[in-house]
C-alpha positions in Angstrom: -57.0 -9.1 -5.8 -56.1 -7.3 -2.5 -56.7 -8.5 1.0 -57.8 -6.2 3.8 -57.0 -6.6 7.4 -59.6 -7.9 9.7 -61.5 -4.8 11.1 -62.4 -6.8 14.2 -59.8 -7.2 16.9 -59.4 -10.7 18.3 -59.5 -10.8 22.1 -56.1 -11.4 23.6 -55.4 -14.9 24.9 -55.0 -15.1 28.6 -51.5 -15.0 29.6 -50.5 -18.2 31.5 -48.8 -17.7 34.7 -45.1 -18.7 34.6 -44.6 -22.2 36.0 -41.6 -22.6 38.3 -39.1 -25.2 37.3 -39.9 -27.2 40.5 -43.6 -27.4 39.7 -42.7 -28.5 36.2 -40.4 -31.2 37.5 -43.1 -32.4 40.1 -45.7 -32.6 37.3 -43.3 -34.7 35.2 -42.3 -36.8 38.1 -46.0 -37.6 38.8 -46.2 -39.3 35.3 -42.8 -41.1 35.5 -42.3 -41.8 39.2 -43.2 -40.5 42.6 -41.8 -40.7 46.0 -43.5 -43.3 48.3 -43.0 -44.4 51.7 -39.7 -46.0 52.1 -38.6 -45.4 48.5 -40.2 -44.7 45.1 -43.2 -45.8 43.1 -43.3 -46.0 39.4 -46.9 -45.6 38.1 -45.7 -45.3 34.5 -44.5 -48.9 34.5 -48.0 -50.4 35.2 -49.1 -49.4 31.7 -45.7 -50.6 30.3 -46.1 -54.0 32.0 -49.8 -54.5 30.7 -48.8 -53.7 27.2 -45.6 -55.9 27.4 -47.6 -58.9 28.8 -50.0 -58.8 25.8 -47.2 -58.6 23.2 -45.3 -61.3 25.1 -48.3 -63.6 24.9 -48.5 -63.0 21.0 -44.8 -63.7 20.6 -44.9 -67.0 22.5 -48.1 -68.0 20.5 -46.4 -67.3 17.2 -43.5 -69.5 18.2 -45.9 -72.5 18.3 -47.8 -72.4 21.6 -51.2 -71.0 20.6 -53.0 -71.5 23.9 -50.5 -69.9 26.2 -51.5 -66.9 28.4 -49.3 -64.4 30.1 -50.2 -63.4 33.6 -48.6 -60.1 35.0 -47.7 -60.6 38.5 -46.9 -58.1 41.4 -43.7 -56.1 41.0 -41.2 -55.6 43.7 -37.8 -54.0 44.4 -35.1 -56.5 45.0 -31.2 -56.5 45.1 -29.4 -57.5 41.8 -27.7 -60.5 43.5 -31.0 -61.7 45.0 -32.8 -61.5 41.5 -30.1 -63.4 39.6 -30.0 -66.1 42.4 -33.8 -66.5 42.2 -33.7 -66.7 38.5 -30.9 -69.4 38.1 -30.5 -71.3 36.1 -31.6 -68.6 33.5 -30.7 -66.9 30.2 -30.3 -63.2 30.8 -30.7 -60.4 28.1 -29.2 -57.0 28.7 -30.3 -53.9 26.7 -28.8 -50.4 26.3 -31.9 -48.3 26.4 -31.2 -44.5 26.4 -32.5 -42.2 27.9 -32.5 -44.6 30.9 -29.2 -44.2 32.7 -28.7 -47.9 33.1 -29.5 -51.2 31.4 -32.8 -53.0 31.0 -32.6 -56.6 31.9 -34.8 -59.7 31.0 -34.4 -63.2 32.3 -36.0 -66.5 31.4 -35.5 -69.9 32.9 -33.0 -72.0 30.7 -35.6 -74.9 30.6 -38.0 -72.5 29.1 -35.7 -71.6 26.2 -35.1 -75.3 25.6 -38.9 -75.9 25.5 -39.4 -73.0 23.2 -36.8 -74.3 20.8 -38.4 -77.7 20.8 -41.8 -76.2 20.1 -40.4 -74.0 17.4 -38.9 -77.0 15.5 -42.3 -78.9 15.7 -41.9 -80.6 19.0 -44.3 -80.7 22.0 -42.0 -78.8 24.5 -40.5 -81.9 26.1 -37.4 -81.4 28.1 -34.5 -83.7 27.5 -31.7 -84.4 29.9 -30.5 -81.4 32.1 -27.5 -79.7 30.7 -25.8 -76.3 31.2 -24.5 -75.6 27.7 -26.7 -74.4 24.8 -26.3 -75.8 21.3 -25.5 -73.3 18.4 -29.1 -73.4 17.4 -30.4 -72.8 20.8 -28.0 -69.8 21.3 -29.1 -68.3 18.1 -32.7 -68.8 19.1 -32.1 -67.2 22.5 -30.6 -64.1 20.6 -33.5 -63.8 18.3 -36.0 -64.1 21.0 -34.1 -61.4 22.9 -34.1 -59.1 19.9 -38.0 -59.7 19.5 -38.6 -59.0 23.1 -36.6 -55.7 22.9 -38.8 -54.5 20.1 -41.9 -55.3 22.1 -40.5 -53.5 25.1 -39.9 -50.4 22.9 -43.4 -50.6 21.7 -44.8 -50.9 25.3 -42.9 -47.7 26.2 -43.8 -45.8 23.0 -46.6 -43.8 24.1 -45.0 -42.9 27.4 -41.3 -42.4 27.0 -39.4 -42.9 23.8 -36.7 -45.6 24.6 -34.9 -47.8 22.1 -33.7 -51.0 23.8 -30.7 -52.4 21.9 -29.7 -56.0 22.8 -26.0 -56.0 23.7 -25.6 -59.2 25.8 -27.1 -62.6 26.0 -25.6 -64.9 28.7 -26.3 -67.5 31.2 -23.7 -66.0 33.5 -25.1 -63.0 35.7 -21.5 -62.0 36.3 -21.2 -60.8 32.7 -24.1 -58.3 33.2 -21.7 -55.4 33.6 -22.9 -51.9 34.9 -25.0 -53.6 37.6 -23.5 -54.3 41.1 -24.7 -56.9 43.5 -26.3 -54.5 46.0 -27.9 -52.4 43.2 -31.8 -52.2 43.6 -33.9 -53.4 40.7 -37.5 -52.9 40.1 -38.7 -56.4 38.9 -41.8 -57.2 37.0 -42.7 -60.9 36.6 -44.8 -62.4 33.7 -46.0 -66.0 34.4 -46.8 -68.2 31.4 -50.0 -70.3 31.8 -51.1 -73.3 29.8 -49.7 -76.5 28.4 -46.1 -77.6 28.8 -45.0 -73.9 29.5 -47.3 -73.5 32.5 -45.6 -71.9 35.4 -42.5 -70.6 33.4 -41.7 -67.0 34.3 -40.0 -64.2 32.3 -38.9 -61.3 34.4 -38.0 -57.6 33.3 -35.8 -55.7 35.6 -35.0 -51.9 35.8 -32.3 -50.5 38.0 -34.1 -48.2 40.5 -31.3 -45.5 39.9 -32.0 -45.5 36.2 -35.7 -45.1 36.8 -35.3 -42.1 39.1 -33.2 -40.5 36.3 -36.2 -40.5 33.8 -38.1 -37.9 35.9 -36.2 -35.2 33.8 -36.9 -36.8 30.5 -39.5 -35.6 28.0 -42.6 -37.9 27.8 -43.3 -39.0 24.2 -45.9 -37.0 22.4 -49.4 -38.6 22.5 -50.6 -40.4 19.3 -53.0 -38.6 17.2 -56.6 -39.4 18.2 -58.7 -41.3 15.7 -62.4 -41.2 15.5 -64.3 -44.4 16.6 -65.1 -45.1 12.9 -61.4 -44.7 11.9 -60.3 -47.0 14.6 -62.8 -49.7 13.7 -62.0 -49.5 10.0 -58.2 -49.6 10.8 -58.6 -52.6 13.1 -60.8 -54.4 10.6 -58.3 -53.8 7.7 -55.4 -54.8 9.9 -57.1 -58.0 10.9 -58.1 -58.8 7.3 -54.5 -58.4 6.1 -53.1 -60.5 8.8 -55.3 -63.4 7.5 -54.0 -63.2 4.0 -52.2 -66.5 3.2 -49.0 -66.4 1.2 -47.1 -69.4 -0.3 -43.8 -70.1 1.5 -41.3 -72.3 -0.1 -37.7 -73.4 0.6 -35.6 -75.2 -1.9 -33.5 -77.8 -0.1 -31.6 -79.3 -3.0 -31.4 -79.1 -6.9 -29.6 -82.3 -7.9 -28.6 -82.8 -11.6 -28.4 -86.2 -13.3 -27.5 -87.3 -16.8 -30.2 -88.1 -19.3 -29.0 -91.7 -19.5 -29.4 -92.1 -15.8 -32.7 -90.4 -15.8 -34.1 -92.8 -18.4 -32.6 -95.7 -16.6 -34.3 -95.0 -13.2 -36.3 -97.7 -11.5 -38.3 -98.1 -8.4 -36.0 -98.3 -5.5 -33.2 -96.3 -7.1 -31.6 -93.5 -5.0 -30.8 -89.9 -6.1 -28.2 -88.5 -3.7 -28.9 -85.1 -2.3 -26.4 -82.5 -0.9 -28.2 -80.2 1.5 -26.4 -76.9 2.1 -26.1 -75.4 5.6 -28.2 -72.4 4.6 -31.3 -72.7 2.4 -33.2 -69.8 0.8 -36.8 -69.1 1.9 -39.1 -67.5 -0.7 -42.6 -66.0 0.0 -44.9 -65.5 -2.9 -42.0 -66.1 -5.3 -39.7 -63.4 -3.8 -36.5 -63.9 -1.8 -37.4 -63.4 1.9 -34.9 -65.0 4.2 -32.4 -67.8 4.8 -32.4 -70.4 7.2 -30.7 -73.6 8.4 -32.2 -77.2 8.5 -33.1 -78.7 12.0 -35.0 -81.6 13.4 -36.9 -82.2 16.7 -38.9 -85.3 17.6 -38.7 -86.5 14.1 -40.0 -83.3 12.5 -38.0 -81.4 9.9 -38.0 -77.6 10.2 -36.2 -74.5 9.2 -34.9 -71.9 11.6 -34.8 -68.4 10.1 -31.4 -66.9 10.6 -31.3 -64.0 8.2 -34.1 -61.7 6.8 -33.2 -60.3 3.4 -32.4 -56.5 3.3 -35.2 -54.5 1.6 -37.9 -57.0 2.8 -41.1 -55.3 4.0 -40.8 -57.6 7.1 -37.9 -55.5 8.5 
């Protein structure tokens, strides 16, 4: 079989006029930031903040506060020193997030972390005596929370600019947040928690203004492939159904061994001693999923997940 050339000549596509570098920069800047009276405005971050507020709400609910709402408040530009002073006492999370030419910072009040730990371990979010130092379990919880919020922040930016926040510092001392000076200006977004014991607590997200000005020359992330309304509805329905599937979760706390003679001689009131290891395995549907440590809050026993097994679909 031979193929013949098309006898009809296709019309030539119109030649686009060359766009100057300055015009291209202006178009890109309009998406990421624009000059405003007395400084800069960041229209891109409105969408980022809306998405982050929704995912932050779902994270807090998953930790054991199912009725909490997250209210996005007005953003403002403040000095780093003023922001840290207003946040204290707080836990700060610092992220390295290229292509931003500077860190991304999050802050949450220290009492909020203590309440979330109590809720996570089965408590009601009650605050105990005021103290400055966190326990080992609270420090691990703060680090895990920081990693989860970093993933949510990356997802909020995903369809606008591909950044990959990597947590590199968790501290209660703002002096340890290197690469940010006291007089540096930050663009600060506030997210207020509403409902229950967490009502009024605030998590803030801060971007150095100099770093935001630098993203005008970065390439926006490609837009996601558009789906038809039918495909979107089907995907949402399937996703919702899968999330409701219940799986058996089991943790083996101890496997004592006793002799047959002692077993046959057991009576009501006898005690079998148990040695509970520091780390206990957690299985899901019969497969090894994670490892955690035993904890207690308000008389309720719980397990804090400290390690997810490699190769798990969860990762």
